[in-house]
Steps between C-alpha positions, in 0.01 A plus 500: 500500500803686646441342840524150356835578336636632832389184681666282237824698525500470881442125481784458250732708718408287804564166328831598339654683796789329679395526865820335625664842520250578778593187692182316401689192383790416737596186304634717217728720717531328840704666774699223669757493775704237685427457873574260785226248583490309831514122451421421865350676800754745651453613860593838659872519584582210268785564258405482134681228314524485119382138535173629654442747216491497123515771236180531300391731219161661567272737310467830690276679252173421676338386826666506841840452339460844337425659838800342674751482212742746666490306828607158366846369588690511170724223372810721546467471880676206664243343737770340719576848646138542618264365765121500519320768703170316473373160389532448124278226366602246239435632148494870597711755315739642762454872564769741621298597808482134611878459536789684659878490491638256760613710800861476619387483866167412659325581825663307784844458340784555748750762380793705626423867574778758464416815698706793366523837675784725388815288521356242741371166370310259726398155387203302631247247379134536419213373290352632179146637538405514130612347169763711328765517230871591504563879499148581619356618833397235749367492857684281749438411864809503723531170687625642832312831530189402300513841327368541148769651276497603136805452281636392162544135410865471390494127419290200603645503854585865586281808561670836542323748733626860506421691818 
């Protein structure tokens, strides 16, 4: 007789328990976030344009969205300052790892090289060997000597090399 009462109590507890606190019912407490969604196919190296993207609210409480929720490009980011690293298909939620900040200079750009040694400054021309940003290290190839030099990008047209 005692076993039957225990079974009845367990069944009552099961039916009247709110399982939403365990995440069993995401419709009651959905976790949503705003992300950028591609409206057309975007190719590698192509600049993102707000006309190519739209802001969409998605549920990140379950499925693949839950796994990648920290990698989605949030609505606070301005897509016009970014370019695609890889192909982004129409309808895909844009992920941070798929885009990069647009570099100030690209491989092959012709720039002025300032060679500085003590008080002597020599100026020559060369080409950029890798994409880079202002105030960061960059490798350049001197046009006349074909030597690979490493320096700091001062602006879009000048690299400073300290010897």
